[in-house]
Backbone bond lengths (Angstrom), bond angles and torsions (degrees), N, CA, C in turn:
res aa  C-N    CA-C-N  psi(-1)  N-CA   C-N-CA  omega(-1)  CA-C   N-CA-C  phi
1 M - - - 1.469 - - 1.538 105.48 -
2 G 1.246 120.86 115.33 1.486 121.36 170.26 1.392 115.13 -88.29
3 Y 1.414 114.06 170.96 1.479 116.15 179.80 1.636 107.46 -111.90
4 G 1.224 112.20 20.80 1.511 119.99 177.76 1.466 119.24 34.12
5 G 1.448 113.61 -102.28 1.463 114.03 -174.13 1.536 114.97 -78.10
6 F 1.267 119.80 12.24 1.435 116.57 -179.33 1.480 120.03 -96.81
7 G 1.396 113.78 12.16 1.482 117.03 -179.63 1.381 113.11 -63.44
8 G 1.385 120.61 134.00 1.454 123.17 172.47 1.508 109.01 86.37
9 F 1.383 117.78 -1.34 1.416 125.12 178.39 1.529 115.27 49.34
10 G 1.424 119.27 36.93 1.370 126.28 168.55 1.581 110.58 69.48
11 G 1.279 120.90 43.12 1.409 129.32 175.80 1.586 109.88 -43.01
12 G 1.301 121.48 -52.67 1.407 124.21 -175.66 1.543 106.55 -67.02
13 N 1.356 120.62 -40.84 1.478 117.92 -179.90 1.536 112.39 -64.57
14 M 1.351 116.23 -30.45 1.457 117.32 -178.29 1.462 115.07 -72.52
15 Q 1.437 113.55 -33.76 1.459 120.67 171.52 1.690 111.19 -63.40
16 Q 1.371 111.91 -43.47 1.410 114.23 174.19 1.455 114.06 -57.95
17 L 1.319 118.78 -48.62 1.549 129.66 179.47 1.575 107.71 -53.00
18 M 1.253 114.66 -46.56 1.396 119.14 -177.98 1.548 111.41 -67.70
19 R 1.359 115.58 -43.08 1.573 117.08 172.43 1.440 110.63 -55.74
20 Q 1.270 119.06 -43.44 1.533 123.85 -175.40 1.391 109.17 -68.75
21 A 1.368 118.98 -37.37 1.475 121.51 179.93 1.547 109.20 -69.92
22 Q 1.354 121.23 -37.61 1.456 128.83 -177.56 1.594 103.87 -64.85
23 K 1.461 117.59 -47.42 1.373 119.76 -177.46 1.499 110.71 -64.39
24 M 1.281 120.86 -44.14 1.367 126.57 175.55 1.541 115.04 -51.38
25 Q 1.426 110.00 -39.69 1.400 113.29 -177.42 1.522 112.58 -75.55
26 Q 1.389 114.27 -32.91 1.390 116.18 174.95 1.491 116.38 -72.81
27 D 1.351 115.31 -31.06 1.479 122.12 169.33 1.567 108.64 -57.22
28 M 1.309 113.82 -52.06 1.538 119.56 -176.69 1.508 106.68 -60.46
29 Q 1.248 119.01 -43.76 1.562 118.98 -178.33 1.453 114.13 -65.25
30 R 1.363 114.68 -39.07 1.534 120.22 176.72 1.523 111.97 -64.72
31 A 1.349 114.92 -43.32 1.407 121.61 -178.88 1.564 111.27 -68.53
32 R 1.269 113.97 -36.68 1.525 120.68 173.48 1.521 110.06 -58.17
33 A 1.259 113.89 -53.86 1.463 124.97 -176.00 1.617 106.94 -54.40
34 E 1.300 113.35 -51.91 1.467 118.02 179.47 1.443 116.25 -62.24
35 L 1.381 119.42 -38.88 1.396 124.40 175.46 1.569 105.68 -67.62
36 D 1.256 125.94 -50.47 1.452 128.74 -176.07 1.497 107.46 -53.10
37 A 1.318 126.23 -36.69 1.378 133.45 -167.41 1.606 106.70 -90.97
38 R 1.293 116.44 -14.54 1.464 117.19 -173.51 1.575 108.50 -87.44
39 E 1.415 109.65 140.80 1.534 118.18 -172.76 1.486 108.55 -98.24
40 F 1.362 116.88 131.41 1.476 125.13 172.09 1.476 111.37 -116.69
41 T 1.354 111.89 149.87 1.369 121.29 -173.76 1.568 105.90 -127.47
42 S 1.370 114.62 144.60 1.470 121.55 172.29 1.581 105.88 -136.72
43 S 1.241 114.37 131.64 1.464 122.02 175.73 1.527 107.88 -129.33
44 V 1.327 109.21 128.83 1.530 118.58 175.80 1.480 113.17 -131.05
45 G 1.363 115.51 164.34 1.405 125.40 -175.46 1.523 113.49 59.26
46 G 1.376 112.28 45.98 1.433 114.81 -179.57 1.568 113.23 58.89
47 G 1.280 118.66 33.97 1.426 129.33 171.07 1.552 110.48 92.01
48 A 1.369 116.76 6.09 1.506 124.65 -174.26 1.665 98.87 -60.90
49 V 1.331 128.28 -45.25 1.354 127.85 173.32 1.431 114.43 -122.25
50 E 1.354 113.05 135.31 1.506 117.27 -178.84 1.521 105.18 -132.06
51 I 1.316 116.42 138.81 1.453 121.88 -178.93 1.644 103.44 -130.59
52 K 1.349 108.63 135.45 1.513 115.97 169.69 1.452 104.27 -117.76
53 M 1.491 111.33 136.30 1.403 113.34 -179.38 1.555 106.42 -147.14
54 L 1.325 118.04 149.16 1.552 119.71 -177.24 1.577 100.48 -85.44
55 G 1.375 107.59 168.09 1.584 118.63 179.85 1.551 109.25 -64.38
56 N 1.261 118.77 -18.67 1.557 118.88 -178.13 1.540 108.16 -90.36
57 R 1.329 113.94 7.80 1.538 124.90 171.99 1.546 107.01 77.13
58 T 1.341 118.40 24.69 1.526 121.64 174.24 1.492 106.32 -84.73
59 L 1.424 117.84 128.97 1.560 117.11 178.60 1.527 104.37 -80.36
60 K 1.372 108.87 133.44 1.464 117.27 177.05 1.507 108.93 -94.48
61 S 1.409 111.86 -43.57 1.532 115.43 -178.95 1.606 110.45 -160.10
62 L 1.303 106.97 157.48 1.400 116.62 -178.52 1.649 107.30 -138.31
63 K 1.244 117.64 110.32 1.553 116.39 179.75 1.506 105.80 -115.47
64 I 1.368 113.60 138.85 1.367 123.88 173.90 1.560 106.48 -128.58
65 K 1.303 111.29 131.30 1.508 119.70 -178.62 1.561 104.52 -69.31
66 P 1.273 122.52 135.02 1.469 125.82 179.65 1.565 112.63 -56.83
67 E 1.339 117.67 -28.39 1.480 119.77 -175.61 1.485 111.97 -69.51
68 V 1.490 116.53 -21.64 1.445 113.35 -174.49 1.516 103.82 -93.15
69 I 1.189 124.79 0.45 1.433 125.87 178.37 1.544 109.86 -83.45
70 D 1.232 114.34 98.21 1.519 125.95 -174.65 1.443 111.98 -121.64
71 P 1.329 122.75 105.38 1.402 123.55 -175.51 1.552 112.86 -63.77
72 E 1.445 113.44 -17.91 1.335 112.06 174.99 1.644 119.84 -92.14
73 D 1.415 106.71 3.00 1.487 113.48 177.92 1.487 106.49 -148.39
74 V 1.300 112.79 73.16 1.482 121.80 -179.72 1.486 105.39 -74.88
75 E 1.324 119.78 -29.41 1.426 124.41 -173.80 1.598 111.88 -63.77
76 M 1.287 113.17 -29.14 1.427 123.00 176.81 1.471 111.08 -66.64
77 L 1.193 113.83 -52.82 1.542 129.71 -176.91 1.638 104.47 -57.19
78 E 1.468 115.70 -49.24 1.406 123.57 173.09 1.365 118.98 -49.75
79 D 1.389 110.37 -47.62 1.525 122.85 174.40 1.393 114.95 -57.73
80 L 1.240 116.99 -52.98 1.443 126.23 176.36 1.466 112.65 -50.27
81 V 1.315 116.03 -55.13 1.534 123.45 179.44 1.464 109.94 -60.30
82 S 1.359 122.64 -45.97 1.378 128.53 175.10 1.525 113.07 -53.80
83 S 1.271 113.92 -52.91 1.426 123.03 -179.21 1.482 110.48 -59.98
84 A 1.393 121.69 -41.83 1.403 123.06 -177.69 1.519 111.82 -67.52
85 I 1.416 115.63 -37.85 1.351 119.12 -177.95 1.610 111.55 -70.74
86 N 1.330 117.31 -37.96 1.288 123.38 175.28 1.466 115.50 -62.11
87 D 1.332 114.93 -41.53 1.472 122.10 171.76 1.424 120.39 -62.06
88 I 1.321 116.42 -40.41 1.357 126.16 176.84 1.644 113.36 -63.45
89 L 1.405 107.04 -49.61 1.412 113.56 178.04 1.494 118.16 -63.11
90 A 1.408 118.35 -34.09 1.514 128.49 169.96 1.482 105.18 -59.57
91 K 1.313 122.62 -46.81 1.520 126.64 177.50 1.408 111.68 -54.17
92 I 1.328 117.03 -49.22 1.509 122.83 -179.77 1.410 110.59 -66.15
93 D 1.402 122.51 -42.76 1.499 119.66 172.97 1.391 114.20 -57.23
94 I 1.312 120.66 -48.22 1.511 123.36 -179.15 1.514 108.06 -57.36
95 A 1.299 118.70 -43.12 1.490 121.42 -172.15 1.578 107.03 -70.36
96 E 1.283 115.07 -35.16 1.374 122.73 178.49 1.500 111.27 -60.85
97 K 1.272 114.91 -54.22 1.544 121.50 173.43 1.479 114.89 -54.14
98 E 1.364 114.29 -37.13 1.500 115.96 -177.01 1.541 113.97 -80.61
99 T 1.417 112.82 -23.47 1.407 122.92 -168.41 1.577 114.70 -96.71
100 I 1.403 117.32 -49.09 1.302 124.58 -175.96 1.630 111.88 -81.42
101 P 1.287 113.82 124.84 1.562 116.19 -178.95 1.511 104.60 -57.04
102 Q 1.275 118.73 138.99 1.470 127.23 175.40 1.514 108.70 -93.95
103 I 1.343 114.21 135.78 1.460 124.86 176.98 1.558 104.90 -92.59
104 P 1.321 117.08 121.48 1.416 121.35 171.33 1.519 111.84 -49.01
105 G 1.392 113.35 134.82 1.409 116.28 171.83 1.579 116.50 86.27
106 M 1.408 110.74 -4.11 1.445 120.05 177.21 1.509 114.36 -107.48
């Protein structure tokens, strides 16, 4: 019993698979760099708190309107800031899933 078409164990196919893997890695690195440099914005409380963050999750700016700074209600301001942070991180996560090529099985 011979193994027919399996001689050499597909040397040409292996080279093609390696090229495809290298291209996928380059595409992923390029997509990651583009996402990392992209700026995201979150505004909550009718613009009371605004956050700008890069896709690599580096905070660029945090703006708080003076009228929401109430020493008697610090919790409201904390809630607004937390909400803005959670919103912007969710936006980045969605963009990451849409932008970065996914590898099957990972």
